[in-house]
N, C-alpha and C positions, 0 to 999 in steps of 0.2 A: 667503588673507590677508584679514582683515576690513577693513583700511583701504587698499584699493586706490585709486590715483589714476586715476579714470576718469569718463566722462560721467555715470554713474549717481549719483555722489556730488558732482557739481559744482553750484555755486550758479547757474550760468548755464543749466542744463538744466531743463526743465519737462515733466512728463507731460501729454499732451493726447489726448483721444479722437479717433479718426478721424471719428466722427459724434457731435458734441456733444449731439444730441437722443436718443441711445441710451446709457443708463447702462452697459450691458454691452458696449459697443463696445470693440474692441481699442484699447489705449493705446500711443502712440508717444512717444519722447523727442525734444524739440525744443530746439535750442540757441538761446539768446537773447543770446549774447555780443555780436553785431554786429547792425546794422539788417537788416530783412528784404530779400531780393533780389527784383527783378522777374522774373517768368516769364510767358511767353506760352502760353496754353492754347487749342488749337483748339476751336472751337464750330461748330455747324451754320450760324451766321450770319457766320463769319469767325474772328477771333482775340480772345481776352479777355486783358487784362493784369491780373495779380494779383501781390501780394507775399507771400512766404513766408519763414519761418525754416527753416534746414536741419534735416532729420531726422538724428539721430545714433544710433549703436549704444550700448547701455548700457555695454559694455566698451571703447568707443572712448576716445580721449584726445587732448589737444592741449596746446600750451604756455601756454594762458590759463586752465588749471584753477584754480578757487577752491573750496576745501572748503566745502560748504554748512553745516557745523556752526559755522563761524567768522563767518558773516554775521549782522549784526543789521539787520533791516529797520526801516522807519519805524514799524512797530507796536511795536517794542521786543522782539520775540520772537526768540530765538536759534534757529538751525537750521531756519528756515522758508524754504526756497528756492523 
């Protein structure tokens, strides 16, 4: 089915590279529907607090789906999620 309602076609999802300095790095899908959440990351000097958006599966889904093709951004370009 070409028009499946899932995270891959959602306006709130965005592809991001694991390593932004490596153009061939694996790309993950991040959900930006809600604000990022705090996470504590152990470090050699203790604990670091960072905020992150959740990673989502391309075929995942939720009740907040918004079709990326229906969104008009401030640039006026349709379909640019």
